[in-house]
Each structure stands twice: as structure tokens, then as C-alpha cells.
N, C-alpha and C positions, 0 to 999 in steps of 0.2 A: 156689675151696673150697680151693686145693693148702694157701694159707697158713692154712689153718684148722684141716686134717691135720695138718701140721707144729706146730704152736703144742700141736697136743693131744698131742702125746705126745711131742717133745720141746723144748719151746717152747727156749728158756735157749739150743741150737743151732744152732737155727735161725737165731736174733737175730743170734749170735757171729757165724755166716756171713755172714748180709747185709750188716753193720759191715764185714766183711773186704772184699766184693767192692766196698766202696762206698767204698774207697779212693783208686779209679781218677776215670779220666778221668771214667767215670759215674758217680760217688757222686746225684747229684741227683737226676737218674733211678732210680735203681734204690733209695733211701730216697723217693721219691714212690709207687713203685710198691708200698714195703711200706708206708708207710703208708695210702695208699687202700685195697688190699687187705684193712688189718688193721680200715678202719672199718665197708667194707663187711661182716666176716662179725663185725662185731660185739664187735670186742676193745681198742678203746680202754676199757680202765674203772681203778681203783686194781691193780686186784688184775695187772694185768699189767706194768705200768710197774713193780710191788714185783721183779717179776724181770729185769726191763732194767737192762744195764749203764748204769751212770750215764753220763747226760749226751746222748754223742752223737743216742742217735733220735728224745729232748727236741728236741732243740737243732735238728735239721733236718725234722721236723716243724713246730717254729714258724716257723723259719726261711721251710717250705713256705706260707705263707700272706699272701694281702693284709695282715691287721690287723699285719702284721710289719713292714709297709714303709713306715708313718707316716701312711697313708692317711686323708683325714677322711672321715665317714662318708657324706657324697654318692655321694662316688668306692668307697667298698666296696659301697652298694647298687646304686650304676647294675653295678660288676664282675659283682656276684652277681644280678641281674638278666640279664643279656648269658649267664651259665652257666658264669661259669668260678669255680675253687673253691682254684685253689695258680695261682701265677704261673711263669708259665718262666722261667729262667736268665738268657737278657738282660733282662727284666721286674726279679727279686730283685736283680741288679746294679746296672742304671742304675736304676731309679727315684728308689733312697733317696740320688744321686748329683745326678741332676739337681733334684731338690728341697734339696738348699743347697747351688743356683747354680752351679753346678760345671758349666765346659765338656767337654764329653765328646766321645772317639773310640770308636766303636761297630764292632767288627768283627763282624756274626751275619752269615750266610746269610737268607735268604727262606724263608719261614716259621715265624720261631721266636720270633713275637710281639711283635715292635719296635715295631710300629707303635703298643700302648699299652703299650708301655716308654716313649715319649718324650710321647705325645697325657695321658696322664691325671694327668705329674709338671705338664705345662706346665698345662694345667686347674685346677689345684689349688695351681699359686702364683700364676695371675691372676686364680684368685677369693678368694685371700687381699689382694691387693695390689688395693682396688678403686677404682674412677674414678670423678667427680664429673661427666665432663665433657657437655655437652648431646648430641651427636653424640660416636661412638666412632670411635675411632681401632686400626687395628692397630697388636697389641700385643705381636702373635705373628707370624713369615710362615714356613711350612713352603712349599721348594721340591720338588719332585720332579719326573723324568722324563717320566712318563705322564699322558696323561687317564685312565687304568684308575687305575694306581696314584692318585693326586686323588684323585679319586672315593671309593674307600676310604679312605684317611684322613680325609675328611669325613664318608665314615658314622660312624667311629669318634669322629672329637670331639663328634657327635651323641648319641648312645646313650652314651658317659661322661660326658656333661657335661650328661645332660639333667634334674639335680637342682640346678642353679645357671642363672643369670641370662645363662652368656655366650650370645655370638652366633660363627658362625665359617661362612664361604661359599668353594667353590673355582670357581676361573676356570681355564682351559685354551684353545687353540684351535679350530679346529673347528666352530665355533657361533657363530650371532650373538651380540655383546657387550653388546646392551642390554640382556636379563636380568639379566647382569652387575655391568654399571655400574649401574643400578639399585638393586641390594641395595649395593653401596662407598658410594653416596652419602648411602643411612640410615645406612651404619655398621657395625662389624664389629671385633672383640675378635681375630680369627685370621683369619690365609688361607693359603688351603693355593693353588699356583698353579704351574703348567711355566711355564718360563723365556720363551717367546718372548709370550702371552699378558701375563706379568705386564708385560714391558719393555713392552710394546704399551700397555700402558693407561698404565702412568706415562711415557712419552712424551705420550700425552694428555693430562696431570692429571689422571685418572680414582685414582690410587694415591699416598699418600706414605709413606715408611720413617722418615721421620724418628721416629714413636713407638716403634718396633719394641724390645721387649726380650726378647726371644727367638727366636735365628733357628735353625729343620732344614738343614741339604743332607739330602735322602733320598734314596739310592740314587746315590751320586756314584759311582760307578766307569762304571755305566750312563750317566750324565748324561757324562762323557767321551768314555765308546762316540758317545755320540750327538750327538756335535761341541756339546756345550752350557756349554763350557769357556770362552766368550769374552764368553757374557751371566753366563755364572756370577761373573765378575769385574766386570763389569758393573754386577751389584747391590751386590756386597762394596765399590763407590766411594762407593754411596749412602748404607749400610744405618751406622747410627752407630754408632760405637768401643765405647760402653759399651753391651755387652748380654753375652746369654747367649750358643753356643752350641754346637750339639751337630749331630755330623757322624755321618753312617752311611752302613756300605759295605759288597756283601756279599764285594767281596774288597779288598788290597790293596798291592795294585803299587806301584812308587815312585813315580809320579807322580801317587797320590791319597795320598800321604802327603806329596806337597812341596805340595799343593793345602792338603789341612788344617790344613797347620805357616804358610799364610797366614791360614790361618781362624780359627785355634783360639790360646789361652792355658793356658797351663800343664793340658792337659786333664787330665783321671781317662782311662784307658783300659782299655773291655771287650771283651774278647775269648771267646765262650761258647763256640766250639769252631775247629779248626782251621779257616786259611786255605785257601779253597776245598773246604770238604769236604762231602760227601751227607748228612743226618741217617741216622742210622742206624735211623730207624723207619721208609725206604722201601726197599722191593727192588727187587733193580737188576734185570734179562735183559736178556742183549741174540740176537737174530735172524738166522743171516745168511742175507740172500737178496737174490737180483738186484733190478736194477733196474723191470726189467719186468715183474716178481711183486711190488710193494711194495703196491699195494691190493688184489690179491686174497689176498695172507698180514693185511693191514687186518680184509678180512672175516672172514674164516678167525677171529681174534683176536676178532674182536664178538659169535662166535656162541655166547661163553660169556656165560650170565647173569647169573652173577655182575657185569658188569661192567654198571654202571646207568648212569652216567656215563664218559664218559674225556674226556680235554684231549689233545687232538695237534698236537702241532706239523710243520709246514714250515719252509721254509728263502725262498719266497720267496711275496711273495703270490698271485700268478697260482698255483703249486703247493694252497695253500693252497684257493681256488676250484676246482683242479680234481678236489682230495678229496673236497670236500661233493656235485658233482655224480656223483660214483660211488657216495658212500652214498647217495645219496636215490635214483637207479636201486636197488637194492635194495633200497628201503623202509625207511633210516637216517632219523631225523630228525637232520638234520645242519646245521650255519652256520657260517661264518666268521668273524672279526674282526682284522681288521688295517687300515692306516694309510691303504688307497686307502674303504674305507667309512665314510657320512656315519658321524656320535657317535651318534645318536638311530639308526641300522640298531647302532651297535658295541653300545649301552647294550642293546636289545632282546636283541640274543643274548645276550647275558648274562644278563642275567634270565632268558630260557627255559630257559637253562643251566642255573641256583640252582636254578628251580623244579623243572629235570626234566621240561621239558617237550622239551626239544632235548635228545636224547642224548651226542652228539657235536659238541663245540667244537674247531676248527683256528685255529689262530692260527697268525701271523708271531712270530720275538723280541722284536719290538717293544713285544709285550704280552704279554712273558711273567710282569714283574712287576707287572704290576697285576691280575692276576686274582685278586680271594681268594674262594674259593666252600670252604665249610664242610664239610667231609666228604668231600672229593674224592679216591677212594683208587686209579684207574687217570689214569699218563701217558702217553703214544706219543710216542716219537720218529722218525716218517714218515722224517726226515733226520737223519743224524749233524751238528751243530752242526759248522763247523769251525772256531769256538773255544770252548777248553776248558769255559770257567769259562762262558757260556755253555748248557754241559747243568746245571751244580748250578740255575743260575734256571731254568730249565725243570721241570726234576722237582722244585724247591722249591717247587712248585703243590700237590702232595700230602709226608704223611708231614709235615703241617702241624702247629704244638702239642703234639706226642706222638705221635699215632693214627700211626697204621700203612700205608703208602701202598706202591702197587707203581709200578716205571718198565717200560717195557716200551723198547727204541732196534733199530729196523729198519739192519742195516748192508752194506749191498751192496759190492763191489768195490772203488771206486777211492775210499769213507770209510772204509776199515779203518786207514788211518794217524791222521784227524782221533779213530777211537776209540784206538786207541795211545794219543795226548794225553791224553784226558779220564781213564784206564786211570791215567795218568803223577800228572794234578792230583790223582786224586783218593785217591788210593795204593792202590787196591784192583782187583783183577779184575774183569771186569762178568761171570757166569757165562752163559754160551750153553742157549741151548734148541735142540737140533737137529733132536727130534721133534717138525717140522710140515712140511706137504705142496710145501714151498714151499723147498728146501734151494736153496745159491748155488751156479751150474753155470759159471758164467764166471768162472773167478777173475784174468784175464787181458783185461779189455773195452777196446777197443780206444779212446785217447782222443785226442778230436777235438782236429787241427789248432788251432790259438791262433788269434782269429781278427785281432786286436788286436793292430797293428803299434807299432812300440815309437815315441813323441813326437819329430817332426823326419823323419822318417826315410820314403823314398818308396818306395811299393811300385815292384818291377821290370816297367820297357816291358814289353807282351809282341813276343817275336820274329815277323817278318815273314812269312805263309805263304812257302815257298816253291816255283815253280811248277816243270813239268814238265822243262823244261829248262836248269835250275837256278839262274837267273837269283829271285830275293826280288821280292813284292809288294808295295808299299809300298801301307797304304792311302792314300785320295786324300782327303784334308782337306778341310772343304767349301769355302774358297774356291775352291778348285781346280778344283768342278763346275761353278760360276759361267759361263755363255755367255760365249764374248769375244764384248765391243764391238767391232763395226764402222764402220769409220769411214770415211768419204768414200760 
């Protein structure tokens, strides 16, 4: 009701203040906030427009609607049914460009509404250009690095395409291929796939890409991190040259730019946030704590009743399982999600977390971008990632599409250098919470001697023991212990 009070006393001054603040990099968010408050307070009427400065507010209010993006009725209806009223910045910029048939290079951090930014226009383009073949052919291919992310994209396509006759399916490894191949043999319009299973089924003759009109490479930087670059090159070799290509990445290091140049032709570029930045809607905090006290600190943090659910990140699969066991011993319902888990176990854990029957989901970085949970408010970095960009991906699970979120990070002495790299990358100092029962005491922990020797280098031979008489006693070889054969 803050806006209502301001408008009641001095509406013109307030609107001018909004417009002045809205000239910076956050103008879309500020004006969206203004518009939402104005609507909720009942101030959208002719009398209000009469007192507004001409143009800017009306333009942005119109700009912030899906109707302004040239979407057709079936998709506007689907978006509304999903509960969305205003597009995010990436959606506002990308959807019109994709609908124009342009190649697109999108640098957008996770949680910005990127999936809808390419899913909705692809559905509209394919629904316009209908084919009448008896068996449907794959007309759009979306390649993504993880199973979880592939499933999320598949769900979005079903939701936004519910008022069309278009079909889609998702394929990924780690599960029996037979149900996937049965659907493929029936024919689909859109295929969402992870690289390994895609190439496997192509080699078996279940998939042909010769009819692909729109190709999407999502989370390209993650693709590179996971070693899929050779698989992507194999795909590019068989895709039709005449196609529309969409390339999305949360970060844009030089090798990603080089890869994009081989895929895109005269692309339109969309960058909704600075490279490798974190969303302003995420409140970030760090706890300094000894490594041995992290479990105790996690239990302490989870005593807060406001934390209904939390996504906890560890560096390793083993570490994730250990955290789950600790929480279970203290009657906190927790499950782990990582590469060693069977696919059905991973999906069950994710479903339980979405339904809030599981309070804590513990994940490794491989699952960081595939977890899409509405209204997730808390992410906890149990261990600081040693790659700064990974921090951006982790905490991007909260504060999605303009919602507020909180990220806590537990930092021990050995992780301080990693924390410094993260702060350098995101361009801000993360506030420290030092009022807790497990402050960092050991600032100089002993580092374990490295166990791994350099390649080709043999370990030193043990020195022989010296006897009391000063002579060295050489250990006997096995062959020396054999009894001498007696002849004759």
C-alpha cells in the first residue's frame, strides 16, 4: 500500500521519481514493480494516465505484457494458465527475435525464464508451418547437458503447447531406451535430448535429424565443462545447413564464443545481465566455519522455521550422501540427487522436494542447472565451489524470475581463496554472518601432502635398514628365499 499512499499525496512527484530511477540497468524491474503495485492498488484508470508524463510508463506497461510479443491466442492462453502475467527481460528480448526467424546468441544466467524464451516461439513457429506427413518428423532439436534440465524443458513444452497438436519427447541416458524408442518410432515434432543418448540412438537408426528446422543448444558452457564438445561437433556435422539456431549460455568465455561462431549465422545478441553476475533478488551471506563443524552449522541453520525447504550443494557424491545421513539422524527428511543415483530415484527425490514432503535436497554440481523448483527460497553451499562460475549456477536455483531468494555459503579456511574468486567474478563482497555458535577457529589447517605423483616419475625406493653393526641389511628377494637344489 506504499504506492497508494504516495499517489494519494503527490502522485506526479512519485511517478517522476520512478522514471528517474528507471533510467539505470534495472529499469524493467522497477517499472514492472511499479505497474504491479499500481494494478493491485486499483490505480489503473483514465484519471491516473492524465497525471502521468507522456509515453514512458505507458510504453513500459505495454512492453511488459505477453500480448506485446506477437504471441498467438493458444500461447497467451497457456502462459496465463501457467500463472505468468509479465515476461522476464530475456523473454521480452528473445521471443520477438526468434519469431522473426533469426539466429540468437543469448547470455542469460540461470533462473531468468530462459526456457520459456525459446520454447514458446519454437512452438508458435512450428504450429504455423504445418506438415501433413503420416509420420511426424523431428523439426526442432533441443540439446541440453543434464537429464534434469532435459525433463524440465520437456515439461515446459507440454505446458506451453497444450493448445496445439504438436508433440514432443525427452530422451536421456541412464534408463532403458525402449520406451524412448517406441515414442520416436511414432514420430514427434520436437526432441529434447542429452548428447550421449542422442548420438547412441542416431547410431542405432532410431533418429534422423535431416528435417530439423530449429536447433537449440542450451547451457553451452556447462556442455563444455562436462566434456560434450566432441559430441556437439558430431551433431553439427549431420544437422541441415539451412536451419535456425539458438545458442544459450550463462557465461561467455572465449571458447564458448568460438563454439557459437561455428553454429550461428549473423545472430542477434541478447544479454540480459552482466556476464557471470548473480540476480539482485538473491540475498547472499557467508558463514566462516571449521570444516569439521559444517554439519553442526547446517543443523543450526535449519532450526529456522522460515526455511521450509532448502537445496544444499556439496562438491562430491559421497559428501552429498554423508550430509543426508547426518540430517536423517536428526529427523530432518533429506534426499540426495547425483550421478550415482538411478534415474527413477533422482526423479522421485526431485518430486518429493517439489511437493515439500522432503525438506532438504542435497545435490552435486552436475545437477545444479537441472533443478527447477517454483518458489525455492533457500540455497545452501555446504562447500564452496572451486570454480567461481559454478557458484552463480548454484544460487541461480533461487530468486528465479524476479522472486526473492537467499543463499548461504559455509566457508572453511582452505576455501577462502575460492570465496575471493567468487566475489571477484560477481563484483560484490558477500556479507558475513559471524553471530553463530561455530565460528572459524583454525585459520591455518594442515594441508595433506599430495598423494599423486607426477606422470612418469617413480617413487623413491625405501632406504635399507641399518643393523647395529653399521652394515645395511638388504631385504631378500623372493627368488633368494628358494631352497638351493642339491645335486647328486
